[in-house]
Every structure is written in structure tokens, then in C-alpha cells.
PDB file with SEQRES, HELIX, SHEET and CRYST1 records, atoms N, CA, C and O in Angstrom:
SEQRES   1 A   79  MET SER ASN CYS ILE VAL PRO LYS GLU SER LEU LYS ILE          
SEQRES   2 A   79  ILE ALA GLU THR VAL GLY ILE SER ASN ILE SER ASP GLU          
SEQRES   3 A   79  LEU ALA GLN GLU LEU ALA SER ASP VAL GLU TYR ARG ILE          
SEQRES   4 A   79  ARG GLU VAL ALA TYR GLU ALA ILE LYS PHE MET HIS HIS          
SEQRES   5 A   79  SER LYS HIS THR LYS MET THR THR GLU ASP VAL ASN ASN          
SEQRES   6 A   79  ALA LEU ARG LEU ARG ASN ILE GLU VAL SER GLU MET LYS          
SEQRES   7 A   79  ASN                                                          
HELIX    1 AA1 LYS A    8  THR A   17  1                                  10    
HELIX    2 AA2 ASP A   25  HIS A   52  1                                  28    
HELIX    3 AA3 THR A   60  LEU A   69  1                                  10    
CRYST1    1.000    1.000    1.000  90.00  90.00  90.00 P 1           1          
ATOM      1  N   MET A   1       0.835  -1.204   0.004  1.00  0.00           N  
ATOM      2  CA  MET A   1      -0.016  -0.008   0.004  1.00  0.00           C  
ATOM      3  C   MET A   1       0.865   1.256   0.011  1.00  0.00           C  
ATOM      4  O   MET A   1       1.848   1.345   0.746  1.00  0.00           O  
ATOM      5  N   SER A   2       0.493   2.196  -0.805  1.00  0.00           N  
ATOM      6  CA  SER A   2       1.245   3.462  -0.900  1.00  0.00           C  
ATOM      7  C   SER A   2       0.790   4.452   0.113  1.00  0.00           C  
ATOM      8  O   SER A   2      -0.290   4.326   0.690  1.00  0.00           O  
ATOM      9  N   ASN A   3       1.637   5.470   0.338  1.00  0.00           N  
ATOM     10  CA  ASN A   3       1.275   6.519   1.289  1.00  0.00           C  
ATOM     11  C   ASN A   3       0.732   7.751   0.567  1.00  0.00           C  
ATOM     12  O   ASN A   3       0.983   8.866   1.024  1.00  0.00           O  
ATOM     13  N   CYS A   4       0.024   7.606  -0.502  1.00  0.00           N  
ATOM     14  CA  CYS A   4      -0.542   8.722  -1.254  1.00  0.00           C  
ATOM     15  C   CYS A   4      -1.624   9.403  -0.424  1.00  0.00           C  
ATOM     16  O   CYS A   4      -2.350   8.762   0.335  1.00  0.00           O  
ATOM     17  N   ILE A   5      -1.709  10.721  -0.592  1.00  0.00           N  
ATOM     18  CA  ILE A   5      -2.794  11.467   0.057  1.00  0.00           C  
ATOM     19  C   ILE A   5      -4.108  11.315  -0.721  1.00  0.00           C  
ATOM     20  O   ILE A   5      -5.188  11.572  -0.189  1.00  0.00           O  
ATOM     21  N   VAL A   6      -3.999  10.896  -1.976  1.00  0.00           N  
ATOM     22  CA  VAL A   6      -5.197  10.714  -2.808  1.00  0.00           C  
ATOM     23  C   VAL A   6      -5.303   9.174  -3.033  1.00  0.00           C  
ATOM     24  O   VAL A   6      -4.484   8.606  -3.755  1.00  0.00           O  
ATOM     25  N   PRO A   7      -6.277   8.525  -2.436  1.00  0.00           N  
ATOM     26  CA  PRO A   7      -6.420   7.104  -2.610  1.00  0.00           C  
ATOM     27  C   PRO A   7      -6.770   6.725  -4.057  1.00  0.00           C  
ATOM     28  O   PRO A   7      -7.543   7.426  -4.709  1.00  0.00           O  
ATOM     29  N   LYS A   8      -6.204   5.619  -4.560  1.00  0.00           N  
ATOM     30  CA  LYS A   8      -6.486   5.219  -5.897  1.00  0.00           C  
ATOM     31  C   LYS A   8      -7.973   4.889  -6.078  1.00  0.00           C  
ATOM     32  O   LYS A   8      -8.500   5.000  -7.185  1.00  0.00           O  
ATOM     33  N   GLU A   9      -8.635   4.493  -5.022  1.00  0.00           N  
ATOM     34  CA  GLU A   9     -10.070   4.219  -5.105  1.00  0.00           C  
ATOM     35  C   GLU A   9     -10.860   5.502  -5.452  1.00  0.00           C  
ATOM     36  O   GLU A   9     -11.846   5.461  -6.187  1.00  0.00           O  
ATOM     37  N   SER A  10     -10.409   6.604  -4.917  1.00  0.00           N  
ATOM     38  CA  SER A  10     -11.070   7.885  -5.202  1.00  0.00           C  
ATOM     39  C   SER A  10     -10.920   8.222  -6.711  1.00  0.00           C  
ATOM     40  O   SER A  10     -11.860   8.701  -7.345  1.00  0.00           O  
ATOM     41  N   LEU A  11      -9.752   7.967  -7.247  1.00  0.00           N  
ATOM     42  CA  LEU A  11      -9.553   8.245  -8.663  1.00  0.00           C  
ATOM     43  C   LEU A  11     -10.396   7.356  -9.537  1.00  0.00           C  
ATOM     44  O   LEU A  11     -10.893   7.791 -10.576  1.00  0.00           O  
ATOM     45  N   LYS A  12     -10.565   6.104  -9.126  1.00  0.00           N  
ATOM     46  CA  LYS A  12     -11.436   5.173  -9.844  1.00  0.00           C  
ATOM     47  C   LYS A  12     -12.884   5.675  -9.885  1.00  0.00           C  
ATOM     48  O   LYS A  12     -13.559   5.599 -10.912  1.00  0.00           O  
ATOM     49  N   ILE A  13     -13.338   6.191  -8.734  1.00  0.00           N  
ATOM     50  CA  ILE A  13     -14.716   6.702  -8.649  1.00  0.00           C  
ATOM     51  C   ILE A  13     -14.860   7.942  -9.505  1.00  0.00           C  
ATOM     52  O   ILE A  13     -15.853   8.083 -10.218  1.00  0.00           O  
ATOM     53  N   ILE A  14     -13.896   8.842  -9.453  1.00  0.00           N  
ATOM     54  CA  ILE A  14     -13.941  10.038 -10.282  1.00  0.00           C  
ATOM     55  C   ILE A  14     -13.950   9.684 -11.744  1.00  0.00           C  
ATOM     56  O   ILE A  14     -14.721  10.260 -12.511  1.00  0.00           O  
ATOM     57  N   ALA A  15     -13.103   8.739 -12.159  1.00  0.00           N  
ATOM     58  CA  ALA A  15     -13.084   8.280 -13.546  1.00  0.00           C  
ATOM     59  C   ALA A  15     -14.430   7.743 -13.966  1.00  0.00           C  
ATOM     60  O   ALA A  15     -14.893   8.048 -15.065  1.00  0.00           O  
ATOM     61  N   GLU A  16     -15.074   6.956 -13.129  1.00  0.00           N  
ATOM     62  CA  GLU A  16     -16.363   6.379 -13.463  1.00  0.00           C  
ATOM     63  C   GLU A  16     -17.446   7.464 -13.624  1.00  0.00           C  
ATOM     64  O   GLU A  16     -18.349   7.324 -14.449  1.00  0.00           O  
ATOM     65  N   THR A  17     -17.347   8.543 -12.831  1.00  0.00           N  
ATOM     66  CA  THR A  17     -18.349   9.604 -12.933  1.00  0.00           C  
ATOM     67  C   THR A  17     -18.247  10.402 -14.227  1.00  0.00           C  
ATOM     68  O   THR A  17     -19.206  11.047 -14.650  1.00  0.00           O  
ATOM     69  N   VAL A  18     -17.045  10.350 -14.864  1.00  0.00           N  
ATOM     70  CA  VAL A  18     -16.906  11.016 -16.148  1.00  0.00           C  
ATOM     71  C   VAL A  18     -16.943  10.040 -17.304  1.00  0.00           C  
ATOM     72  O   VAL A  18     -16.609  10.400 -18.433  1.00  0.00           O  
ATOM     73  N   GLY A  19     -17.348   8.801 -17.033  1.00  0.00           N  
ATOM     74  CA  GLY A  19     -17.582   7.853 -18.108  1.00  0.00           C  
ATOM     75  C   GLY A  19     -16.419   6.944 -18.441  1.00  0.00           C  
ATOM     76  O   GLY A  19     -16.460   6.244 -19.453  1.00  0.00           O  
ATOM     77  N   ILE A  20     -15.395   6.935 -17.627  1.00  0.00           N  
ATOM     78  CA  ILE A  20     -14.224   6.056 -17.860  1.00  0.00           C  
ATOM     79  C   ILE A  20     -14.326   4.907 -16.867  1.00  0.00           C  
ATOM     80  O   ILE A  20     -14.291   5.119 -15.655  1.00  0.00           O  
ATOM     81  N   SER A  21     -14.452   3.685 -17.388  1.00  0.00           N  
ATOM     82  CA  SER A  21     -14.595   2.522 -16.493  1.00  0.00           C  
ATOM     83  C   SER A  21     -13.446   1.545 -16.658  1.00  0.00           C  
ATOM     84  O   SER A  21     -12.680   1.604 -17.619  1.00  0.00           O  
ATOM     85  N   ASN A  22     -13.355   0.674 -15.723  1.00  0.00           N  
ATOM     86  CA  ASN A  22     -12.358  -0.423 -15.754  1.00  0.00           C  
ATOM     87  C   ASN A  22     -10.914   0.078 -15.752  1.00  0.00           C  
ATOM     88  O   ASN A  22     -10.089  -0.436 -16.507  1.00  0.00           O  
ATOM     89  N   ILE A  23     -10.600   1.049 -14.938  1.00  0.00           N  
ATOM     90  CA  ILE A  23      -9.217   1.490 -14.763  1.00  0.00           C  
ATOM     91  C   ILE A  23      -8.519   0.486 -13.879  1.00  0.00           C  
ATOM     92  O   ILE A  23      -9.039   0.095 -12.834  1.00  0.00           O  
ATOM     93  N   SER A  24      -7.334   0.067 -14.302  1.00  0.00           N  
ATOM     94  CA  SER A  24      -6.590  -0.903 -13.501  1.00  0.00           C  
ATOM     95  C   SER A  24      -6.075  -0.241 -12.230  1.00  0.00           C  
ATOM     96  O   SER A  24      -5.944   0.980 -12.145  1.00  0.00           O  
ATOM     97  N   ASP A  25      -5.785  -1.098 -11.235  1.00  0.00           N  
ATOM     98  CA  ASP A  25      -5.224  -0.595  -9.986  1.00  0.00           C  
ATOM     99  C   ASP A  25      -3.889   0.119 -10.203  1.00  0.00           C  
ATOM    100  O   ASP A  25      -3.589   1.121  -9.553  1.00  0.00           O  
ATOM    101  N   GLU A  26      -3.104  -0.415 -11.125  1.00  0.00           N  
ATOM    102  CA  GLU A  26      -1.782   0.170 -11.401  1.00  0.00           C  
ATOM    103  C   GLU A  26      -1.930   1.602 -11.990  1.00  0.00           C  
ATOM    104  O   GLU A  26      -1.216   2.522 -11.593  1.00  0.00           O  
ATOM    105  N   LEU A  27      -2.846   1.755 -12.918  1.00  0.00           N  
ATOM    106  CA  LEU A  27      -3.052   3.048 -13.527  1.00  0.00           C  
ATOM    107  C   LEU A  27      -3.652   4.032 -12.499  1.00  0.00           C  
ATOM    108  O   LEU A  27      -3.260   5.198 -12.450  1.00  0.00           O  
ATOM    109  N   ALA A  28      -4.587   3.558 -11.697  1.00  0.00           N  
ATOM    110  CA  ALA A  28      -5.164   4.432 -10.677  1.00  0.00           C  
ATOM    111  C   ALA A  28      -4.087   4.865  -9.682  1.00  0.00           C  
ATOM    112  O   ALA A  28      -4.095   6.007  -9.224  1.00  0.00           O  
ATOM    113  N   GLN A  29      -3.184   3.985  -9.352  1.00  0.00           N  
ATOM    114  CA  GLN A  29      -2.086   4.333  -8.420  1.00  0.00           C  
ATOM    115  C   GLN A  29      -1.143   5.391  -9.053  1.00  0.00           C  
ATOM    116  O   GLN A  29      -0.714   6.331  -8.383  1.00  0.00           O  
ATOM    117  N   GLU A  30      -0.837   5.218 -10.336  1.00  0.00           N  
ATOM    118  CA  GLU A  30      -0.003   6.195 -11.011  1.00  0.00           C  
ATOM    119  C   GLU A  30      -0.681   7.569 -11.084  1.00  0.00           C  
ATOM    120  O   GLU A  30      -0.047   8.600 -10.862  1.00  0.00           O  
ATOM    121  N   LEU A  31      -1.966   7.562 -11.396  1.00  0.00           N  
ATOM    122  CA  LEU A  31      -2.720   8.827 -11.455  1.00  0.00           C  
ATOM    123  C   LEU A  31      -2.765   9.482 -10.069  1.00  0.00           C  
ATOM    124  O   LEU A  31      -2.610  10.697  -9.948  1.00  0.00           O  
ATOM    125  N   ALA A  32      -2.977   8.679  -9.035  1.00  0.00           N  
ATOM    126  CA  ALA A  32      -3.009   9.194  -7.664  1.00  0.00           C  
ATOM    127  C   ALA A  32      -1.655   9.860  -7.291  1.00  0.00           C  
ATOM    128  O   ALA A  32      -1.615  10.925  -6.676  1.00  0.00           O  
ATOM    129  N   SER A  33      -0.574   9.199  -7.682  1.00  0.00           N  
ATOM    130  CA  SER A  33       0.772   9.776  -7.422  1.00  0.00           C  
ATOM    131  C   SER A  33       0.946  11.096  -8.158  1.00  0.00           C  
ATOM    132  O   SER A  33       1.495  12.050  -7.609  1.00  0.00           O  
ATOM    133  N   ASP A  34       0.475  11.151  -9.408  1.00  0.00           N  
ATOM    134  CA  ASP A  34       0.602  12.382 -10.181  1.00  0.00           C  
ATOM    135  C   ASP A  34      -0.251  13.505  -9.594  1.00  0.00           C  
ATOM    136  O   ASP A  34       0.198  14.647  -9.494  1.00  0.00           O  
ATOM    137  N   VAL A  35      -1.481  13.174  -9.208  1.00  0.00           N  
ATOM    138  CA  VAL A  35      -2.359  14.178  -8.571  1.00  0.00           C  
ATOM    139  C   VAL A  35      -1.703  14.723  -7.308  1.00  0.00           C  
ATOM    140  O   VAL A  35      -1.720  15.931  -7.072  1.00  0.00           O  
ATOM    141  N   GLU A  36      -1.130  13.846  -6.502  1.00  0.00           N  
ATOM    142  CA  GLU A  36      -0.465  14.271  -5.282  1.00  0.00           C  
ATOM    143  C   GLU A  36       0.678  15.202  -5.605  1.00  0.00           C  
ATOM    144  O   GLU A  36       0.849  16.217  -4.930  1.00  0.00           O  
ATOM    145  N   TYR A  37       1.465  14.890  -6.617  1.00  0.00           N  
ATOM    146  CA  TYR A  37       2.591  15.751  -7.046  1.00  0.00           C  
ATOM    147  C   TYR A  37       2.095  17.124  -7.446  1.00  0.00           C  
ATOM    148  O   TYR A  37       2.667  18.136  -7.040  1.00  0.00           O  
ATOM    149  N   ARG A  38       1.034  17.167  -8.239  1.00  0.00           N  
ATOM    150  CA  ARG A  38       0.489  18.446  -8.707  1.00  0.00           C  
ATOM    151  C   ARG A  38      -0.073  19.277  -7.526  1.00  0.00           C  
ATOM    152  O   ARG A  38       0.105  20.494  -7.485  1.00  0.00           O  
ATOM    153  N   ILE A  39      -0.738  18.622  -6.586  1.00  0.00           N  
ATOM    154  CA  ILE A  39      -1.241  19.324  -5.404  1.00  0.00           C  
ATOM    155  C   ILE A  39      -0.071  19.931  -4.612  1.00  0.00           C  
ATOM    156  O   ILE A  39      -0.149  21.071  -4.153  1.00  0.00           O  
ATOM    157  N   ARG A  40       0.980  19.179  -4.463  1.00  0.00           N  
ATOM    158  CA  ARG A  40       2.164  19.720  -3.737  1.00  0.00           C  
ATOM    159  C   ARG A  40       2.798  20.875  -4.475  1.00  0.00           C  
ATOM    160  O   ARG A  40       3.261  21.822  -3.840  1.00  0.00           O  
ATOM    161  N   GLU A  41       2.835  20.831  -5.803  1.00  0.00           N  
ATOM    162  CA  GLU A  41       3.356  21.968  -6.565  1.00  0.00           C  
ATOM    163  C   GLU A  41       2.551  23.238  -6.324  1.00  0.00           C  
ATOM    164  O   GLU A  41       3.108  24.302  -6.054  1.00  0.00           O  
ATOM    165  N   VAL A  42       1.246  23.109  -6.423  1.00  0.00           N  
ATOM    166  CA  VAL A  42       0.364  24.267  -6.212  1.00  0.00           C  
ATOM    167  C   VAL A  42       0.492  24.769  -4.769  1.00  0.00           C  
ATOM    168  O   VAL A  42       0.546  25.977  -4.540  1.00  0.00           O  
ATOM    169  N   ALA A  43       0.539  23.872  -3.820  1.00  0.00           N  
ATOM    170  CA  ALA A  43       0.652  24.280  -2.416  1.00  0.00           C  
ATOM    171  C   ALA A  43       1.958  25.014  -2.173  1.00  0.00           C  
ATOM    172  O   ALA A  43       1.984  25.995  -1.430  1.00  0.00           O  
ATOM    173  N   TYR A  44       3.054  24.552  -2.791  1.00  0.00           N  
ATOM    174  CA  TYR A  44       4.335  25.209  -2.639  1.00  0.00           C  
ATOM    175  C   TYR A  44       4.272  26.645  -3.203  1.00  0.00           C  
ATOM    176  O   TYR A  44       4.756  27.588  -2.576  1.00  0.00           O  
ATOM    177  N   GLU A  45       3.677  26.791  -4.378  1.00  0.00           N  
ATOM    178  CA  GLU A  45       3.553  28.138  -4.972  1.00  0.00           C  
ATOM    179  C   GLU A  45       2.619  29.015  -4.139  1.00  0.00           C  
ATOM    180  O   GLU A  45       2.849  30.218  -4.021  1.00  0.00           O  
ATOM    181  N   ALA A  46       1.583  28.437  -3.569  1.00  0.00           N  
ATOM    182  CA  ALA A  46       0.648  29.212  -2.733  1.00  0.00           C  
ATOM    183  C   ALA A  46       1.392  29.721  -1.466  1.00  0.00           C  
ATOM    184  O   ALA A  46       1.173  30.846  -1.017  1.00  0.00           O  
ATOM    185  N   ILE A  47       2.250  28.884  -0.924  1.00  0.00           N  
ATOM    186  CA  ILE A  47       3.054  29.287   0.242  1.00  0.00           C  
ATOM    187  C   ILE A  47       3.931  30.485  -0.125  1.00  0.00           C  
ATOM    188  O   ILE A  47       4.078  31.412   0.671  1.00  0.00           O  
ATOM    189  N   LYS A  48       4.506  30.469  -1.314  1.00  0.00           N  
ATOM    190  CA  LYS A  48       5.341  31.608  -1.728  1.00  0.00           C  
ATOM    191  C   LYS A  48       4.485  32.891  -1.859  1.00  0.00           C  
ATOM    192  O   LYS A  48       4.921  33.974  -1.468  1.00  0.00           O  
ATOM    193  N   PHE A  49       3.273  32.756  -2.411  1.00  0.00           N  
ATOM    194  CA  PHE A  49       2.381  33.934  -2.506  1.00  0.00           C  
ATOM    195  C   PHE A  49       2.031  34.423  -1.102  1.00  0.00           C  
ATOM    196  O   PHE A  49       1.982  35.630  -0.865  1.00  0.00           O  
ATOM    197  N   MET A  50       1.787  33.499  -0.169  1.00  0.00           N  
ATOM    198  CA  MET A  50       1.458  33.849   1.186  1.00  0.00           C  
ATOM    199  C   MET A  50       2.590  34.668   1.807  1.00  0.00           C  
ATOM    200  O   MET A  50       2.352  35.725   2.392  1.00  0.00           O  
ATOM    201  N   HIS A  51       3.849  34.161   1.673  1.00  0.00           N  
ATOM    202  CA  HIS A  51       4.994  34.868   2.259  1.00  0.00           C  
ATOM    203  C   HIS A  51       5.193  36.232   1.608  1.00  0.00           C  
ATOM    204  O   HIS A  51       5.491  37.208   2.296  1.00  0.00           O  
ATOM    205  N   HIS A  52       5.033  36.307   0.294  1.00  0.00           N  
ATOM    206  CA  HIS A  52       5.239  37.593  -0.407  1.00  0.00           C  
ATOM    207  C   HIS A  52       4.164  38.600   0.043  1.00  0.00           C  
ATOM    208  O   HIS A  52       4.404  39.807   0.037  1.00  0.00           O  
ATOM    209  N   SER A  53       3.009  38.114   0.423  1.00  0.00           N  
ATOM    210  CA  SER A  53       1.926  39.011   0.887  1.00  0.00           C  
ATOM    211  C   SER A  53       2.092  39.362   2.344  1.00  0.00           C  
ATOM    212  O   SER A  53       1.327  40.168   2.875  1.00  0.00           O  
ATOM    213  N   LYS A  54       3.068  38.782   3.001  1.00  0.00           N  
ATOM    214  CA  LYS A  54       3.424  39.042   4.395  1.00  0.00           C  
ATOM    215  C   LYS A  54       2.287  38.706   5.336  1.00  0.00           C  
ATOM    216  O   LYS A  54       2.036  39.445   6.289  1.00  0.00           O  
ATOM    217  N   HIS A  55       1.589  37.599   5.088  1.00  0.00           N  
ATOM    218  CA  HIS A  55       0.611  37.122   6.071  1.00  0.00           C  
ATOM    219  C   HIS A  55       0.970  35.701   6.456  1.00  0.00           C  
ATOM    220  O   HIS A  55       1.735  35.026   5.767  1.00  0.00           O  
ATOM    221  N   THR A  56       0.401  35.257   7.579  1.00  0.00           N  
ATOM    222  CA  THR A  56       0.817  33.995   8.178  1.00  0.00           C  
ATOM    223  C   THR A  56      -0.150  32.869   7.887  1.00  0.00           C  
ATOM    224  O   THR A  56       0.166  31.708   8.147  1.00  0.00           O  
ATOM    225  N   LYS A  57      -1.325  33.183   7.353  1.00  0.00           N  
ATOM    226  CA  LYS A  57      -2.303  32.166   6.990  1.00  0.00           C  
ATOM    227  C   LYS A  57      -2.534  32.193   5.517  1.00  0.00           C  
ATOM    228  O   LYS A  57      -2.730  33.252   4.919  1.00  0.00           O  
ATOM    229  N   MET A  58      -2.510  30.995   4.915  1.00  0.00           N  
ATOM    230  CA  MET A  58      -2.765  30.905   3.495  1.00  0.00           C  
ATOM    231  C   MET A  58      -4.246  31.225   3.192  1.00  0.00           C  
ATOM    232  O   MET A  58      -5.155  30.768   3.887  1.00  0.00           O  
ATOM    233  N   THR A  59      -4.446  32.004   2.160  1.00  0.00           N  
ATOM    234  CA  THR A  59      -5.798  32.376   1.775  1.00  0.00           C  
ATOM    235  C   THR A  59      -6.171  31.704   0.445  1.00  0.00           C  
ATOM    236  O   THR A  59      -5.320  31.146  -0.247  1.00  0.00           O  
ATOM    237  N   THR A  60      -7.446  31.773   0.116  1.00  0.00           N  
ATOM    238  CA  THR A  60      -7.856  31.232  -1.158  1.00  0.00           C  
ATOM    239  C   THR A  60      -7.241  32.006  -2.290  1.00  0.00           C  
ATOM    240  O   THR A  60      -6.992  31.446  -3.358  1.00  0.00           O  
ATOM    241  N   GLU A  61      -6.987  33.298  -2.083  1.00  0.00           N  
ATOM    242  CA  GLU A  61      -6.348  34.106  -3.100  1.00  0.00           C  
ATOM    243  C   GLU A  61      -4.925  33.636  -3.388  1.00  0.00           C  
ATOM    244  O   GLU A  61      -4.471  33.684  -4.532  1.00  0.00           O  
ATOM    245  N   ASP A  62      -4.224  33.183  -2.352  1.00  0.00           N  
ATOM    246  CA  ASP A  62      -2.873  32.619  -2.521  1.00  0.00           C  
ATOM    247  C   ASP A  62      -2.945  31.393  -3.414  1.00  0.00           C  
ATOM    248  O   ASP A  62      -2.138  31.234  -4.330  1.00  0.00           O  
ATOM    249  N   VAL A  63      -3.923  30.519  -3.142  1.00  0.00           N  
ATOM    250  CA  VAL A  63      -4.089  29.304  -3.954  1.00  0.00           C  
ATOM    251  C   VAL A  63      -4.498  29.644  -5.376  1.00  0.00           C  
ATOM    252  O   VAL A  63      -3.997  29.052  -6.332  1.00  0.00           O  
ATOM    253  N   ASN A  64      -5.424  30.614  -5.517  1.00  0.00           N  
ATOM    254  CA  ASN A  64      -5.872  31.019  -6.849  1.00  0.00           C  
ATOM    255  C   ASN A  64      -4.706  31.596  -7.650  1.00  0.00           C  
ATOM    256  O   ASN A  64      -4.572  31.314  -8.841  1.00  0.00           O  
ATOM    257  N   ASN A  65      -3.851  32.411  -6.995  1.00  0.00           N  
ATOM    258  CA  ASN A  65      -2.698  32.968  -7.670  1.00  0.00           C  
ATOM    259  C   ASN A  65      -1.719  31.853  -8.119  1.00  0.00           C  
ATOM    260  O   ASN A  65      -1.136  31.931  -9.200  1.00  0.00           O  
ATOM    261  N   ALA A  66      -1.556  30.835  -7.285  1.00  0.00           N  
ATOM    262  CA  ALA A  66      -0.701  29.727  -7.622  1.00  0.00           C  
ATOM    263  C   ALA A  66      -1.240  28.932  -8.819  1.00  0.00           C  
ATOM    264  O   ALA A  66      -0.490  28.492  -9.690  1.00  0.00           O  
ATOM    265  N   LEU A  67      -2.562  28.769  -8.824  1.00  0.00           N  
ATOM    266  CA  LEU A  67      -3.204  28.076  -9.944  1.00  0.00           C  
ATOM    267  C   LEU A  67      -3.025  28.893 -11.254  1.00  0.00           C  
ATOM    268  O   LEU A  67      -2.701  28.344 -12.307  1.00  0.00           O  
ATOM    269  N   ARG A  68      -3.247  30.207 -11.146  1.00  0.00           N  
ATOM    270  CA  ARG A  68      -3.075  31.063 -12.341  1.00  0.00           C  
ATOM    271  C   ARG A  68      -1.666  31.027 -12.843  1.00  0.00           C  
ATOM    272  O   ARG A  68      -1.432  31.029 -14.052  1.00  0.00           O  
ATOM    273  N   LEU A  69      -0.692  30.992 -11.907  1.00  0.00           N  
ATOM    274  CA  LEU A  69       0.707  30.922 -12.299  1.00  0.00           C  
ATOM    275  C   LEU A  69       0.985  29.683 -13.139  1.00  0.00           C  
ATOM    276  O   LEU A  69       1.827  29.718 -14.036  1.00  0.00           O  
ATOM    277  N   ARG A  70       0.307  28.622 -12.864  1.00  0.00           N  
ATOM    278  CA  ARG A  70       0.466  27.345 -13.575  1.00  0.00           C  
ATOM    279  C   ARG A  70      -0.505  27.209 -14.735  1.00  0.00           C  
ATOM    280  O   ARG A  70      -0.620  26.135 -15.325  1.00  0.00           O  
ATOM    281  N   ASN A  71      -1.217  28.307 -15.074  1.00  0.00           N  
ATOM    282  CA  ASN A  71      -2.197  28.305 -16.175  1.00  0.00           C  
ATOM    283  C   ASN A  71      -3.280  27.269 -15.956  1.00  0.00           C  
ATOM    284  O   ASN A  71      -3.678  26.565 -16.884  1.00  0.00           O  
ATOM    285  N   ILE A  72      -3.749  27.180 -14.740  1.00  0.00           N  
ATOM    286  CA  ILE A  72      -4.864  26.265 -14.409  1.00  0.00           C  
ATOM    287  C   ILE A  72      -6.096  27.162 -14.179  1.00  0.00           C  
ATOM    288  O   ILE A  72      -6.039  28.163 -13.465  1.00  0.00           O  
ATOM    289  N   GLU A  73      -7.187  26.768 -14.802  1.00  0.00           N  
ATOM    290  CA  GLU A  73      -8.409  27.559 -14.714  1.00  0.00           C  
ATOM    291  C   GLU A  73      -8.887  27.660 -13.256  1.00  0.00           C  
ATOM    292  O   GLU A  73      -8.981  26.662 -12.541  1.00  0.00           O  
ATOM    293  N   VAL A  74      -9.176  28.867 -12.854  1.00  0.00           N  
ATOM    294  CA  VAL A  74      -9.639  29.149 -11.515  1.00  0.00           C  
ATOM    295  C   VAL A  74     -11.107  29.539 -11.586  1.00  0.00           C  
ATOM    296  O   VAL A  74     -11.476  30.467 -12.306  1.00  0.00           O  
ATOM    297  N   SER A  75     -11.929  28.839 -10.849  1.00  0.00           N  
ATOM    298  CA  SER A  75     -13.371  29.227 -10.836  1.00  0.00           C  
ATOM    299  C   SER A  75     -13.599  30.147  -9.652  1.00  0.00           C  
ATOM    300  O   SER A  75     -13.334  29.783  -8.506  1.00  0.00           O  
ATOM    301  N   GLU A  76     -14.081  31.310  -9.932  1.00  0.00           N  
ATOM    302  CA  GLU A  76     -14.340  32.317  -8.899  1.00  0.00           C  
ATOM    303  C   GLU A  76     -15.734  32.083  -8.362  1.00  0.00           C  
ATOM    304  O   GLU A  76     -16.670  31.825  -9.119  1.00  0.00           O  
ATOM    305  N   MET A  77     -15.867  32.175  -7.031  1.00  0.00           N  
ATOM    306  CA  MET A  77     -17.171  32.051  -6.364  1.00  0.00           C  
ATOM    307  C   MET A  77     -17.836  33.411  -6.304  1.00  0.00           C  
ATOM    308  O   MET A  77     -17.194  34.398  -5.943  1.00  0.00           O  
ATOM    309  N   LYS A  78     -19.102  33.479  -6.650  1.00  0.00           N  
ATOM    310  CA  LYS A  78     -19.845  34.706  -6.603  1.00  0.00           C  
ATOM    311  C   LYS A  78     -20.659  34.743  -5.323  1.00  0.00           C  
ATOM    312  O   LYS A  78     -21.194  33.726  -4.881  1.00  0.00           O  
ATOM    313  N   ASN A  79     -20.747  35.922  -4.737  1.00  0.00           N  
ATOM    314  CA  ASN A  79     -21.581  36.071  -3.501  1.00  0.00           C  
ATOM    315  C   ASN A  79     -22.940  36.562  -3.864  1.00  0.00           C  
ATOM    316  O   ASN A  79     -23.783  36.752  -2.987  1.00  0.00           O  
TER     317      ASN A  79                                                      
END                                                                             
């Protein structure tokens, strides 16, 4: 068993919800590892934005800025 923060079972469920079925355990594990890597990348960038903003708690804006830096679509919540 791997120490991934994203369980391969979760990726299998997500794949099924978008119409992809019968993903092997090996593929699900590889995807889980890649998702974890990408999450860590974004978190690291968000920490840098937090420090540059001189605050001690990470905000959603820090995460959004990190996502934008990586050209990942950010969905804004409307009030």
C-alpha cells in the first residue's frame, strides 16, 4: 500500500463519474501519485504567495494565484 494522500479508489470513482470505467489498480495508483505531485506543486507556490503578501495564514487568493501561475483555470465564487 502506498502513502498517497489521494487514494487510488477515489480516482477510480472520479473516472467512473466522467464515463471512464475499468481502470486498472496500477493506472489508478500512477494517477493518484501524479495528482499528489500536482497538489504539492500548487501548495508550494501558494506558500510563496502567502509569504510575499506578508501574512501567516494561506488564503484562497494565494491558492488562486498559484493556480493562475500554472495556467490552471480558477473558478471564482460569486456572492
